[in-house]
C-alpha positions as CSV (number, residue, x, y, z in Angstrom):
1,M,0.0,0.0,0.1
2,I,1.2,3.5,-0.8
3,D,0.7,6.6,1.3
4,I,0.5,10.1,-0.1
5,V,2.0,12.9,2.1
6,R,2.6,16.6,1.8
7,G,5.9,16.8,3.4
8,G,9.2,15.3,2.7
9,F,10.1,12.2,4.7
10,A,13.1,9.9,4.7
11,G,11.4,6.7,5.6
12,R,8.2,4.9,5.7
13,L,6.1,3.1,8.3
14,S,5.4,-0.7,8.6
15,G,3.0,-2.0,6.0
16,L,3.5,0.6,3.5
17,S,5.4,-0.1,0.3
18,E,6.0,3.5,-0.6
19,V,5.5,7.0,0.6
20,V,4.9,9.6,-2.2
21,Q,4.8,13.2,-2.0
22,A,1.6,14.8,-3.3
23,S,3.6,17.4,-5.1
24,A,5.4,14.8,-7.1
25,L,2.0,13.4,-8.6
26,K,1.0,15.0,-11.8
27,N,-2.7,13.7,-11.1
28,F,-3.1,15.1,-7.7
29,R,-5.5,18.1,-7.5
30,Q,-6.7,20.0,-4.5
31,A,-10.0,21.7,-4.9
32,A,-10.8,24.9,-3.0
33,D,-14.5,25.0,-3.9
34,A,-17.2,23.2,-5.7
35,A,-16.5,24.8,-9.1
36,S,-12.8,23.9,-9.1
37,A,-13.7,20.5,-8.0
38,K,-16.0,20.0,-10.9
39,S,-13.5,21.0,-13.5
40,A,-10.7,19.0,-11.8
41,A,-12.8,15.8,-11.8
42,R,-13.0,15.7,-15.5
43,G,-9.3,14.9,-15.8
44,K,-8.1,11.4,-16.4
45,D,-7.0,9.4,-13.4
46,V,-7.3,12.3,-11.0
47,L,-6.8,12.1,-7.3
48,L,-9.3,14.8,-6.1
49,Y,-8.8,16.1,-2.6
50,S,-11.0,18.7,-0.8
51,P,-10.7,19.2,2.9
52,G,-14.3,20.2,3.1
53,Y,-15.5,16.8,1.6
54,E,-18.5,18.7,0.2
55,F,-18.8,17.7,-3.5
56,D,-22.0,17.7,-5.7
57,D,-23.1,14.6,-7.3
58,G,-21.7,15.6,-10.7
59,V,-18.2,15.5,-9.3
60,F,-18.7,11.8,-8.3
61,S,-20.1,11.0,-11.7
62,D,-17.2,12.7,-13.5
63,L,-14.7,10.9,-11.4
64,A,-16.3,7.5,-12.2
65,K,-16.1,8.3,-16.0
66,S,-12.5,9.5,-15.9
67,G,-11.2,6.6,-13.6
68,G,-10.3,9.2,-10.9
69,A,-10.7,8.9,-7.0
70,V,-11.7,11.1,-4.0
71,V,-8.9,11.4,-1.5
72,F,-9.7,10.8,2.2
73,S,-7.1,12.2,4.5
74,F,-6.2,10.9,8.0
75,S,-4.6,14.3,8.8
76,D,-8.0,16.1,8.4
77,L,-9.3,14.1,11.4
78,L,-6.1,14.5,13.5
79,A,-6.3,18.4,13.0
80,E,-9.8,18.5,14.6
81,K,-10.8,17.9,18.3
82,G,-14.1,17.3,19.9
83,F,-17.4,17.8,17.9
84,R,-15.4,19.3,15.0
85,R,-13.7,15.9,14.5
86,A,-17.1,14.3,14.5
87,I,-18.4,16.7,11.9
88,T,-15.3,16.0,9.6
89,L,-15.8,12.2,10.0
90,S,-19.5,12.6,9.2
91,K,-18.7,14.5,6.0
92,M,-16.2,11.9,5.1
93,R,-18.7,9.2,5.4
94,L,-21.3,11.0,3.4
95,A,-18.6,11.5,0.6
96,F,-17.8,7.9,0.7
97,S,-21.4,6.9,0.5
98,S,-21.7,9.1,-2.7
99,C,-18.5,7.4,-4.0
100,R,-20.2,4.0,-3.5
101,K,-23.5,5.0,-5.2
102,K,-21.9,6.7,-8.1
103,G,-19.1,4.0,-8.6
104,C,-16.2,6.4,-8.5
105,G,-12.8,5.6,-7.0
106,F,-11.7,6.4,-3.4
107,V,-8.3,6.3,-1.6
108,V,-7.2,6.6,2.0
109,C,-3.8,8.3,2.8
110,T,-2.4,10.5,5.5
111,L,-1.4,13.7,3.6
112,A,0.9,14.3,6.5
113,D,2.8,17.6,6.8
114,D,5.3,16.3,9.3
115,E,6.4,12.9,10.7
116,G,4.1,13.1,13.6
117,L,1.1,12.7,11.4
118,L,2.4,9.7,9.5
119,R,0.3,6.6,10.1
120,N,1.1,2.8,9.4
121,R,-0.9,0.6,7.1
122,R,-3.1,-0.8,10.1
123,E,-4.2,2.7,11.1
124,L,-5.1,3.5,7.5
125,V,-7.1,0.3,7.2
126,S,-8.8,1.1,10.5
127,L,-9.9,4.5,9.0
128,M,-11.3,2.7,6.0
129,S,-13.5,0.6,8.5
130,V,-14.7,3.7,10.3
131,L,-15.7,5.3,6.9
132,G,-17.8,2.1,6.4
133,M,-15.8,0.2,3.8
134,N,-16.2,-3.6,3.6
135,E,-13.3,-6.0,2.8
136,R,-13.9,-5.8,-1.0
137,E,-14.0,-1.9,-0.9
138,K,-10.7,-1.9,1.3
139,K,-8.9,-4.0,-1.3
140,F,-10.3,-1.8,-4.1
141,C,-9.0,1.3,-2.2
142,E,-5.6,-0.1,-1.9
143,S,-5.4,-1.1,-5.6
144,A,-6.8,2.3,-6.5
145,I,-4.0,4.1,-4.7
146,D,-1.4,1.8,-6.0
147,R,-2.6,2.5,-9.6
148,L,-3.2,6.2,-9.3
149,A,-0.2,7.2,-7.1
150,G,2.4,4.5,-8.2
151,R,4.9,5.0,-10.8
152,K,2.4,5.9,-13.5
153,G,1.1,9.0,-11.6
154,K,4.5,10.4,-10.8
155,G,5.9,13.2,-12.7
C-alpha cells in the first residue's frame, strides 16, 4: 500500500510499500471550492482532494467516468478535536457513501505535513473501516492508490 504525504520524509512506516509526495504526482488536485472540484474531476485518473469533503453529485459521476478517485485524508481528522472531528468524520462518511453510489474511486492516505502525522498501514485500514468500507472496498481502495499514485502517476 502506498501513502501520499505533503511533507518530505526519509522513511516509511510498517505495512507501507512506498511514501509519495503529493507534489510529485501529476494527477493530484486539491479543490478549493465546488467549481474547481467539478473541473478537476474531469481529468483522467485524477486524485481529487478537498478538505471540506463537500462535493456535488456531478463530481462523483465525472470521477467515475474518468477513472479518478476522491482522496480521504487521515490528517484532516487529526487536525480537529471534539465535535469538529465528529463533523469532519461525518462529511467523510457522506462523501464515501456518494462514491459508493456513483461508482467512483476512493483512496485513504495521511497527507501528512510532518512525521508526527504519519500513520502505518493498520491505522489507515482502520480509518477505512470507520468510513464504512467492507473488505472488498478496502482492497479496491488499496489497488486504486497503487494504480493512481504508483509509478504511473509520478511526474
